[in-house]
KEPANU-69980 format. One record per residue (C-alpha): x, y, z. Coordinates in steps of 0.001 Angstrom, whole numbers, padded with zeros to 6 digits, always signed. Example, Ala and Ser with C-alpha at 12.3 -4.5 7.8 and 13.67 -1.06 7.14 Angstrom:
2
+012300-004500+007800 +013670-001060+007140 
END
This chain:
272
+002025+004152-049987 -000792+005770-047951 -003120+003237-046168 -006657+003668-047757 -008726+005129-045069 -011282+003424-043041 -014621+004574-044556 -017980+004068-042900 -020081+004443-046152 -017733+002006-048151 -017953-000468-045430 -021696-000372-045342 -021910-000799-049178 -019886-003848-049081 -022076-005084-046043 -025369-004140-047956 -027062-007441-047044 -026736-007195-043366 -026422-003170-042975 -030003-002950-041623 -028931-005003-038394 -025391-003558-038311 -024054-000524-036344 -020700+000675-037841 -018172+003094-036138 -015122+004103-037645 -012801+005955-035173 -009659+007794-035965 -008093+006630-032616 -009521+004274-029789 -008434+003156-026405 -009952-000302-026773 -012502-001127-029415 -013658-003913-027301 -014407-001596-024370 -016350+000492-026857 -018407-002337-028572 -019539-003556-025139 -021023-000196-024383 -022816-000106-027683 -024185-003534-027123 -025691-002518-023791 -027105+000447-025578 -028414-001432-028605 -028656-005101-027983 -030719-005890-030971 -027987-004901-033222 -024556-006372-034287 -021793-003544-033480 -018548-003215-035476 -015998-000730-033956 -012926-000370-036060 -009724+001898-036039 -006129+002076-037236 -004925+003350-034148 -005629+001825-030660 -004012+003225-027428 -004946+000621-024857 -005247-002687-026969 -005140-005967-024700 -004789-009763-025276 -005731-012783-023101 -004784-012838-019429 -004566-008897-019429 -001712-008560-021388 -001248-005541-023892 -001597-006008-027510 +001033-004248-029670 -001058-001597-031751 +001280+000860-033166 +002291-000845-036378 +002195+001382-039504 -000583-000560-041054 -002498-002210-038388 -006331-002800-038216 -008127-003082-034909 -011839-003936-034572 -014269-005533-032466 -017695-007026-033243 -020370-007175-030183 -023582-009125-030553 -026071-011423-028684 -024820-014913-029535 -026905-017244-031336 -026568-019762-028563 -028341-020108-025420 -026027-022304-023667 -023251-020596-021833 -020955-023565-022424 -020923-023061-026159 -020601-019243-026045 -016805-019454-025879 -016785-021197-029478 -017395-017594-030840 -013463-017332-030528 -012987-020429-032775 -015738-018966-035247 -013879-015815-035309 -010599-017413-036089 -012084-019662-038737 -013695-016567-040665 -010313-014580-040168 -008150-017531-041631 -010650-017822-044687 -010731-014177-045632 -007005-013600-044973 -006072-016630-047051 -007584-015039-050103 -005135-012333-050008 -001849-014322-049815 -000292-017329-051379 +000905-019183-048591 -001240-020938-045713 -002159-019348-042543 -002171-021250-039156 -004003-020997-035832 -002070-021153-032430 -005005-022610-030106 -006960-020804-029207 -006762-017113-030681 -003538-016381-032441 -003068-016604-036287 +000070-017149-037653 +001817-016516-041182 +005129-017786-042323 +005860-018926-038727 +005184-015287-037121 +002139-014315-035176 +000145-011736-037419 -003206-011540-035604 -004799-012067-032093 -008415-012414-031080 -009727-011452-027633 -013589-012634-026898 -015181-011224-023977 -018658-011645-022419 -020908-008872-021723 -022900-009151-018550 -026538-009771-018939 -027295-006423-016795 -029373-003605-018134 -031055-004189-021417 -029465-007567-022264 -031703-010540-021516 -028785-012936-021769 -024908-012460-021862 -023415-010966-024968 -020046-011493-026751 -017464-009044-027757 -014954-010276-030480 -011820-008075-030633 -009338-008624-033378 -005987-007063-034190 -004230-007553-037376 -000449-006696-038522 -000844-005917-042349 +002351-004281-042953 +005229-002325-041015 +008174-002680-038767 +008560-003795-035424 +011619-001763-034436 +009989+000102-031909 +008348-002844-030251 +009978-004851-027067 +012045-007789-027355 +009156-010325-026696 +007165-008827-029577 +009953-008773-031840 +010445-012430-031069 +007084-013700-032248 +005361-011011-034317 +005001-010597-038152 +002929-009058-040544 +000932-010401-043634 +002403-008277-046273 +005803-007276-045178 +006871-003656-044567 +004501-002160-046977 +000941-002965-048140 +000188-004035-051848 -001386-001264-054018 -004409-003372-054605 -005164-003730-050796 -008446-002119-049734 -008906-002559-045932 -012623-001645-046233 -013141-004474-048456 -011176-006831-046372 -013188-005762-043197 -016496-006057-044961 -015671-009456-046172 -014861-010554-042802 -018140-009179-041074 -020145-010854-043817 -018396-014171-043409 -018553-013615-039328 -022171-012883-039567 -022938-016069-041833 -021337-018402-039328 -023233-016569-036473 -026501-017123-038483 -025850-020814-038757 -024037-021016-035433 -025777-024235-034575 -024442-026214-037452 -020868-025319-036305 -019556-025590-039820 -016526-023334-038736 -014995-026069-036744 -013734-027906-039850 -011571-024941-041063 -010387-024164-037680 -009217-027817-037261 -007578-027924-040604 -005498-024840-039683 -004449-025847-035945 -000863-025416-035317 +001381-028049-033649 -000738-031278-034118 +001571-034134-033141 +004150-031544-031446 +005139-031627-028042 +004660-028401-026176 +004767-026950-022702 +002080-024797-021260 +001044-022871-018225 -002041-023972-016236 -002768-021416-013264 +000922-020526-013665 +002017-024178-013180 +004245-025583-016147 +003159-028758-017866 +003612-030563-021176 +001563-032740-023734 +001541-033483-027325 -001202-031746-029204 -003624-034060-030961 -006556-031719-032042 -009645-030135-030593 -013082-031625-029429 -016536-030429-030154 -016429-027810-027668 -013140-026059-028849 -010956-027540-026181 -007608-028486-026879 -006840-032142-027014 -003287-033033-025367 -001713-036354-024876 +000197-036838-021563 +003317-038884-021006 +001136-041702-019606 -000859-041718-022839 -003950-040165-021334 -005865-037534-023326 -006614-034355-021544 -008897-031463-022925 -007613-028182-021918 -009681-024821-021860 -010319-021563-020095 -008203-018510-019446 -006050-020399-016993 -004346-022108-019926 -001516-020305-021694 +001091-021498-024476 +003964-019425-025106 +003874-018118-028847 +007785-018533-029148 +007283-022436-029332 +005457-021722-032626 +007380-018708-034042 +010148-019262-036601 +012806-016825-037862 
END
């Protein structure tokens, strides 16, 4: 089937309650929606900005890795805004918040549960179907404090025949190779933006922590991870109030992991 086109007016209608504070841009193609969203936030810091496309030519993930953005039915979008938080320590929780909101909206579309690989990957049926990249926007120019951009790529349907071997080993889609007739990506995107905005408005209450914890992958599983490119090992025990991953080391001590220097291979969690 043909993908229902991204439509600015339809998204705006579905987001009616917050449309006065929301700038929506739908693009036929984009290099990186995060980069465009950063520019818009600096230009209009009082707004929340949504940049969305079905074709992204320079998508990226954590640690500078590229994000596969050539799927037949993929959606790539970024939300940029000033965080509802003055402490720089807590701003990284926007990644946790974004993942929790995404899980809740996606689970309304499918029968099986989804899961979160800390800190920013969404899995369905043992395969990675979405990645999240959060970035800070410097407080130069018109911003009186750092802004945040949350970029999300979702594999709705299609094949990975043209992807590299590493991508083929872990990637999957939410719906298989074709979209359901009933699926409307404008409605989905609007529901996500509304949920994200709700959590943003109530950020201080941290209610998004519970659904994130409930969907955390690998609790009780011993995993390997890289810290500043040094290999380490531990058993996942959960997250703390700051969203840091708690791992139990061989000597029984609990360590909190956080930051861009920590990397877990998705292949440890992927299933055939």
